[in-house]
C-alpha positions as CSV (number, residue, x, y, z in Angstrom):
1,M,84.6,-48.2,-118.4
2,H,86.8,-45.1,-118.3
3,P,86.7,-43.3,-121.7
4,S,90.5,-43.5,-122.1
5,L,90.3,-47.3,-121.7
6,R,87.4,-47.5,-124.3
7,I,89.8,-45.8,-126.8
8,L,92.6,-48.1,-125.7
9,A,90.4,-51.1,-126.1
10,V,89.6,-50.2,-129.7
11,M,93.3,-49.6,-130.4
12,L,94.2,-53.0,-129.0
13,F,91.3,-54.8,-130.6
14,I,92.1,-53.8,-134.2
15,P,95.6,-55.4,-134.4
16,L,94.4,-58.5,-132.5
17,V,91.6,-59.4,-134.9
18,A,93.7,-58.3,-137.9
19,H,96.5,-60.8,-137.1
20,G,94.8,-63.4,-134.9
21,G,93.3,-65.7,-137.5
22,W,89.7,-67.0,-137.9
23,L,89.2,-68.2,-134.3
24,V,90.2,-64.8,-132.8
25,A,88.0,-63.0,-135.4
26,L,85.0,-65.1,-134.6
27,V,85.3,-64.6,-130.9
28,G,85.9,-60.9,-131.6
29,A,82.7,-60.8,-133.7
30,F,80.7,-62.3,-130.8
31,G,82.1,-59.6,-128.4
32,I,81.3,-56.8,-130.9
33,A,77.8,-58.2,-131.3
34,L,77.3,-58.0,-127.5
35,L,78.7,-54.5,-127.3
36,L,76.6,-53.2,-130.2
37,A,73.5,-54.8,-128.7
38,G,74.1,-52.6,-125.6
39,T,74.0,-49.5,-127.8
40,G,70.4,-50.1,-128.8
41,R,68.8,-49.5,-132.2
42,A,70.8,-46.4,-132.9
43,G,74.1,-48.2,-132.6
44,L,72.9,-51.1,-134.7
45,A,71.5,-48.8,-137.4
46,R,74.7,-46.9,-137.5
47,F,76.8,-50.1,-137.8
48,L,74.6,-51.5,-140.6
49,G,74.6,-48.2,-142.4
50,M,78.3,-47.8,-142.4
51,N,78.9,-51.4,-143.6
52,R,76.3,-50.8,-146.4
53,R,78.2,-47.9,-147.6
54,L,81.4,-50.1,-147.7
55,R,79.7,-52.9,-149.6
56,W,81.5,-52.2,-152.9
57,F,84.8,-52.0,-151.1
58,Y,84.1,-55.3,-149.4
59,L,83.2,-56.9,-152.8
60,S,86.5,-55.6,-154.4
61,I,88.5,-57.2,-151.5
62,V,86.8,-60.6,-152.1
63,L,87.3,-60.3,-155.9
64,M,91.0,-59.4,-155.5
65,F,91.8,-62.2,-153.1
66,G,89.5,-64.7,-154.6
67,W,90.8,-64.5,-158.2
68,F,94.4,-63.5,-157.6
69,T,95.5,-65.8,-154.8
70,P,97.1,-69.1,-155.8
71,G,95.4,-72.3,-154.5
72,R,92.8,-74.9,-155.1
73,E,90.1,-74.0,-157.7
74,L,86.8,-73.5,-156.0
75,L,84.8,-74.0,-159.3
76,P,86.9,-76.5,-161.4
77,L,84.5,-76.2,-164.4
78,L,85.6,-72.6,-164.9
79,G,89.2,-73.5,-165.1
80,A,91.5,-70.5,-165.0
81,L,88.5,-68.2,-164.4
82,S,87.6,-70.0,-161.1
83,P,88.4,-68.3,-157.8
84,T,90.5,-70.2,-155.3
85,A,89.2,-71.6,-152.1
86,E,92.2,-70.1,-150.2
87,G,91.6,-66.7,-151.8
88,M,87.9,-66.6,-151.0
89,M,88.7,-67.6,-147.4
90,T,91.3,-64.9,-147.1
91,G,89.1,-62.2,-148.7
92,A,86.2,-63.2,-146.4
93,G,88.5,-62.9,-143.4
94,R,89.7,-59.4,-144.4
95,V,86.1,-58.3,-144.9
96,L,85.1,-59.7,-141.4
97,V,88.0,-57.8,-139.8
98,L,87.0,-54.5,-141.4
99,A,83.4,-55.0,-140.3
100,L,84.6,-55.7,-136.8
101,V,86.7,-52.5,-136.9
102,V,83.6,-50.6,-138.0
103,G,81.7,-52.2,-135.1
104,A,84.3,-51.2,-132.6
105,V,84.4,-47.6,-133.7
106,V,80.6,-47.4,-133.7
107,W,80.6,-48.8,-130.1
108,L,83.1,-46.2,-129.1
109,L,81.2,-43.3,-130.6
110,E,77.9,-44.4,-129.3
111,R,79.1,-45.0,-125.7
112,S,81.3,-41.9,-125.4
113,S,80.3,-38.2,-125.5
114,R,82.4,-35.5,-127.0
115,Q,83.7,-34.5,-123.5
116,E,84.5,-38.1,-122.7
117,L,86.5,-38.6,-125.9
118,I,88.5,-35.5,-125.3
119,A,89.2,-36.5,-121.7
120,G,90.2,-40.0,-122.8
121,L,92.6,-38.8,-125.5
122,L,94.1,-36.3,-123.0
123,W,94.8,-39.1,-120.6
124,L,96.3,-41.4,-123.2
125,T,98.6,-38.7,-124.6
126,R,99.9,-37.6,-121.2
127,P,103.4,-39.1,-121.8
128,L,103.7,-37.1,-125.0
129,A,103.5,-33.8,-123.0
130,W,107.2,-34.1,-122.2
131,L,107.9,-33.9,-125.9
132,G,105.9,-30.8,-126.4
133,F,103.1,-32.6,-128.2
134,P,99.9,-30.4,-128.4
135,R,97.6,-32.8,-126.6
136,E,94.6,-30.5,-126.2
137,R,94.6,-29.5,-129.9
138,F,95.0,-33.1,-131.0
139,A,92.2,-34.4,-128.8
140,V,89.8,-31.7,-129.9
141,R,90.5,-32.0,-133.6
142,L,90.3,-35.8,-133.6
143,T,87.0,-35.7,-131.7
144,L,85.6,-33.1,-134.1
145,V,86.6,-35.2,-137.1
146,L,84.9,-38.3,-135.7
147,E,81.8,-36.3,-135.1
148,T,81.9,-34.6,-138.6
149,V,82.4,-37.7,-140.8
150,P,78.8,-39.1,-140.2
151,Q,77.5,-35.6,-141.0
152,V,79.2,-35.6,-144.4
153,Q,77.8,-38.9,-145.5
154,P,74.2,-37.7,-146.0
155,M,75.6,-34.7,-147.9
156,V,77.2,-37.2,-150.4
157,A,73.7,-38.6,-151.1
158,E,72.3,-35.1,-151.4
159,A,75.0,-34.1,-153.9
160,R,74.4,-37.2,-156.0
161,Q,70.6,-36.7,-156.1
162,A,71.1,-33.0,-157.0
163,G,73.4,-34.0,-159.8
164,E,71.0,-36.5,-161.2
165,S,68.1,-34.0,-161.0
166,Q,70.2,-31.5,-163.0
167,G,71.2,-34.2,-165.6
168,S,74.8,-34.3,-164.4
169,K,76.1,-37.7,-163.6
170,D,79.8,-37.3,-164.0
171,W,82.0,-37.6,-160.9
172,P,83.7,-34.1,-161.2
173,S,80.3,-32.4,-161.1
174,R,79.2,-34.4,-158.0
175,A,82.5,-33.8,-156.3
176,R,82.2,-30.0,-156.9
177,S,78.6,-30.1,-155.6
178,L,79.7,-31.9,-152.5
179,F,82.6,-29.6,-151.9
180,E,80.3,-26.6,-152.2
181,R,77.8,-28.1,-149.7
182,V,80.6,-28.9,-147.2
183,I,82.0,-25.3,-147.4
184,E,78.5,-23.9,-147.0
185,R,77.7,-26.1,-144.0
186,A,81.1,-25.1,-142.4
187,E,80.5,-21.4,-142.9
188,S,77.0,-21.6,-141.4
189,A,77.9,-23.8,-138.5
190,P,77.8,-22.1,-135.1
191,C,80.9,-21.8,-133.0
192,E,80.5,-23.7,-129.9
193,P,82.9,-23.4,-127.0
194,I,84.5,-26.7,-125.9
195,E,85.5,-27.2,-122.3
196,I,88.6,-29.4,-121.7
197,E,88.6,-31.2,-118.4
198,P,91.1,-33.9,-117.7
199,G,88.7,-35.9,-115.5
200,R,89.6,-38.7,-113.2
201,P,92.2,-41.4,-114.1
202,P,91.1,-45.0,-114.7
203,G,90.4,-47.0,-111.6
204,I,91.3,-50.6,-110.8
205,R,87.8,-51.7,-111.8
206,D,88.2,-50.0,-115.2
207,W,91.5,-51.9,-115.8
208,G,89.8,-55.1,-114.6
209,V,87.0,-54.8,-117.2
210,L,89.6,-54.2,-119.9
211,V,91.6,-57.3,-118.9
212,L,88.4,-59.4,-118.8
213,M,87.5,-58.2,-122.3
214,F,90.8,-59.1,-123.9
215,T,91.7,-62.3,-122.0
216,P,89.8,-64.6,-124.3
217,L,91.4,-63.0,-127.4
218,L,94.9,-63.1,-126.0
219,V,94.5,-66.7,-125.0
220,L,93.3,-67.7,-128.4
221,L,96.0,-65.7,-130.1
222,L,98.7,-67.3,-128.0
223,W,97.2,-70.8,-128.7
224,E,97.3,-70.2,-132.4
225,I,100.9,-69.0,-132.2
226,L,102.0,-72.0,-130.2
227,R,100.1,-74.4,-132.5
228,V,102.1,-73.2,-135.5
């Protein structure tokens, strides 16, 4: 698939699964599983690692929805302390959607090189050129951010371990240590030239693959809307 359509696919996938209900989310999960399987062990490991780092965020979502959403008590013996069935379902649905978003982003990064991401962003932002939008600068900066975020995550673990070894466990000390490591890494990083090539536009086959990918989700979304 053309890199610009990969980016467009992720952009379309996120609102579809976010507003499509359980059936759309489950079909989307099946599609993400197939796509991640095609990225090999590296993609699966990256997906699991990112979700592992989000586990406390996921837990907070389930707790917030489970205990603060009105509905039928899931554990009647607990009385007012019981979570609600509706809240737990809603929280689980939100967690599933976020996990699918992570999977879609991992697939995009694993299947696209830096040059392909830049070319795809340049093609998608072509209409904004008439408004004076700095397309090249935007494409390069966004691509570099996507590449840098995974590099910062191991530095967070290093800063935490360094703080514990020095007997400092408070968050300000860890944040200062992390900031110093990021600045040091940025100053020592080599300056690499980036060539910007627009590349070929998407072909009919590329658009056909995109339509086939989203037809099941769109049909299910339309069915759920009409059913209501």
